[in-house]
N, C-alpha and C positions, 0 to 999 in steps of 0.2 A: 958659761957653757950649759947648755939643756941634753938632757938625753932624748932619744928617739928610737923606734924600731924602724929600719928600712931592708930593702931586699936590692941585689944589684944584678940578679937573675930569678928567673922564674922557675918554679917548681914547689917541693913539697916545703916544710915547715923549716928544715935545715935550712932555706935561704934566709931567714930571717934574722938579723945581727942587729944588737943594740949597741947604738955611736953617740959620739959627744957632736953636738954642731951648736952653732954660734945662732942665738935667736934671733930670726930677722924682722928687722922694724916693718909694722904696718904702713902700706901706701896708701893712694888714695881710697876711700869707701871701706877701708879695711880696719881690722882689728885685731889683736892677739890677744889670746884666750890663755892662761896658766891654767891648767888642766888640774882637776879634782878627781876625776875619774873620767874613765874613756869606754867607750861603747865597742862590746865584740859583736861582728855580725856575719851571717854566711856569705855577704858578698866581698869581704876581703879577701877571703880564701879564694874569690874568682879570680881577684885581682893578681894575687899572690901566684897563683898557677897559672897565668897567661889567660885563661879563660877569658877577661875580660884586659884588654891592654892598656898598661899603666903608660900616662903621657911621655915620659921617659924613665930611664933606667941609670944609676940608683935613684928608687923612688919609697915616698914613706909610704905609710898603710894605715886605712881605717877613716870615718869621714864624721864619726860621731863623737861629741865631747862636751864634758860640762865644766863649769870653774868660776872665775873670776877675769874679766878685761884687766889686763894691764897694760897696753897700751892702741892709742886709737888714731888712726889716720886721718888725714884731712877730708874734711866734708860728711865725716860720720856727724851727725846729730842725735840719734835715738839711743845711742850706748856712750857710757862713759866710763873712766877707769873705776876701778871696784865695784862695778856692776855683777850681779850673778846672772851668769848665762848659761846655754846650750844650744847644741846645734847637731843637726845629722845631714847634712848636704855639703860639708866642707870639703875642699880638695884633698886629695889623701896626703895624709899626714896626722892623722888625729892620736898615735900609738906615738905620743911623746908628752913630754914634759908642758909644752907650749905650743901654739900653734897658732900662723896667721891667716886669716880667711876672709870673706867678702861679709861687712856688718851686714848685708840684705839678707843673708843666711843663718844672721845668730838671733835670737828670743831672749827676752829677759824672762827670769824664772819669778815665779809666786814665791812668799815667804815659806809657804807650805811645803816646797816640794824643795829635798836636799839634793847636791851634785850626782850622787851616787844614784838615787833614783831620777833622774833627769839623763843622767848619760846611759842607763840601762832601759828608758821608756821610749827616748828621740824617735830613733828611725822607726823601731819596732810600732810603738804607739801612734805615732804618724801613718805610719802603713795601715795599722786597722782602722784609722780614721778616714783614709779616703777608700780602702776597700768597701767599710760598711756604710760609709755616710754618702759617698758620692758615685763608685763606680757602679755601685747598685745600692740606691738610695733604700737601704732597709725600714720598712713601715713598722714593723711588729707582726707575729704570727706566719711568718716566712717559716719553711722549712732548709737549713743550708747545710752542707757537707766544706768541714776545713780539714786540711790535709794538716798532720804534724801539730794536732793541736795542743799536746805538752809544750810543745818550746815558746821561745820568747815570743814572737807574735800570736802564735797560736793560744797561750795563756791570756794575754790579753782579748784577744779578739772573743773567746769564751765568756770571758766576764762581760764584756759591752754588750755583745748578743743576749745575754741573759736581761741585762738593764732595758734593751729595747724589746722584750718579749718575743723574743726569735728562738726558735729549736735550733741549736746547732750538734751537730751530728760529727764529732770529730776522730778522725783516724791516729791512731798510737801505736806504739810496736814493742808493748810490754802491759802487765797487769798496774805496774807501779804509775806509768803515765798515764792510763786510763783513769787509775784512781784521781791525780794529779787534775786532769782536765773537766772531771765529774766535780771536783771542789771546786774548780772555776766558774762553775757554769753550765757544762757542756749537757745538752739535755741527754745524748747518750755517746758512746764511745764504739770505736771497733777497731779488736785488734789485729793488724795487718798480717801478723806472724800466724796466725792461727784462723782467722774468718774470710770469707769470700765478701771482699766490700760491696760489690752490686747487688749481692742477694741480701745483705744485712740490711743495706740501705730501703732494697725493696720491703723488705718485713717490717722495720720502723717504721716506715712512710703508708702503709697500707697499702703498697704500690703506685701511691701516687708521684714519688721520686721528690726531686730537691729542685728548688727554684734557683740555686745559685750553688757551684762548687768553686771552691778557692784552693788551690793548686800550687803549692809553691815546692814542688816535689819536680815537677818537670817531666823528662821524659818517662821514665816509669810508670808514672800515673797517668799520663794522658788520656790512654783508651778508658781506663776505668772510670777516671773522672766525666769524659762523656757520658757513659752509658749509665750514671747516677742521676743526668738531670730529666727532669719532666719536659715536654714537649716546648719549645721556645723559650727554654732556660738558657740560663747565662756562664759560659765557664772562664772563670777569670783567673789565668795563667799568670803570676805574678814571682816566680822562682824557678831556678835550676837544679836544685840538690843534689839530683841524681843524673844531671846533664839537660842540654836545652835539648826542647822539642823539635825535631827535623822533619822534613820531607812530608809535612802534611799536605794531602788531598782534601782540599775545602769542601768538596763535595760531600764529606763525612759528615758535614752540620747537616746537609738536608736530608741523607739516610736515616740520621739517628734525631731527627725531630724538629728540622728547620729551629738549629740551635744558633745563640749569638756564643761569641768568644771574644775576648779583649786580652791583651799584653800590656797591665799599667806598669806604671813606677811612681815612686815618689815626686823625681824631679817632673813629670807629666802634669803633676795635681798641686805640688807647693811651686809652681813658677814663678810666682811675685810675692814680694815680701808680706805685702796685706792677705793672700791667700794663705802664705807659710804660717802668719801669725794668726788668725782665724781659724784655721786648723790647731794650731798648739793649744789657743784660748781652749778650743774645744775637748782637746786630751786633758789638758791641768784640771778644767770643770771638773771631768769626768775620775781623777785622782783625786781631787780634794773633797768631793762629794764620797769618797768610799766606795763608788760603784765599779771602781777599777785599782786594784793593787797590785803592786809594781812587784815581782817575786825574785829577787837577784840570788839565782841557786849558787853561783858562784864568784870567787874574787880571788883574781891573778894578781900578781907584782908584774907592771911593765914588764920588765924585764922576760918574765916565764911568759909572752904573746905565744909564742908555738907549741907550748903546750896546753894553751888553751885553747888554739886552734885545733889542733889533734882532739881534743876533746870535744870540741863542737861539731867535727868532721864525723867522728866516732860514733854521735848521737848518745855520748856520756852525760850529755849538760842535761837540766830542766830551767825553765824559766830564762831569765835573763843572766849573762856572763858581764863583769865590767874589769877593767884593767885598772890598778891604781898607781900611778907614776910614784 
């Protein structure tokens, strides 16, 4: 038997329960991974609350983990039992001691990257990879605004942007988080609890505003983000922490300066094994070079997944959080 977290109805953290299950055998094209660490992400909360519907209930939770391959299905040739691996796009069920998923979603880990680092880095790091290297291929010299700059994605983005020679202005919600973002390489920070974001961006850029805004907050920051862009700038809306952006009149993009907007996702970029492996190789190289370090701010036992989600939703975490089976 193996333990997993599941939910039989949507709702608050109280719907999560720890249960015993019989580990499934991998089918053709699948592998079973014995987890050493599991990543905690905001998308997990979206599934738990029902914002994103789970395929069926009861459902497992979580899409990111790292560990060792313990069983391989028919036709899998690039992975073997005993390989150290990680993934960020599995079917729901990563909050568990083991998990079966398509082998094409799994990458092998370099010797220099341990399981906890990988579990903390895969989803967030691959997200930053596509945001900074593909959605808008930053060349260096640009000025960008990145919301939630002290969070798991933001902490990686601050470091990667600095390595690229990009001026990242990060929004934060406390002086402590400002200090963390600046330590990670943010060019400047804006405390949203006491500063006007648009006015501060205007001051920092001498009125030039930003080439790109990266917004994972959603509904609460949509208008503010658009107002921080220069003409023909790009609005990258990649999350809904405050709720989804709805009821948008597309004409607002014209009114605010012929702006561009995109709503990307990791699955839209890492949509083949080849693309996933190339993106992961870029991320791992940044980590191994020291340009990006993964800050694991919190570790929780798997059984305390509900408490971990409460802390994340309550903005009480910094950096990444991992669950340890």
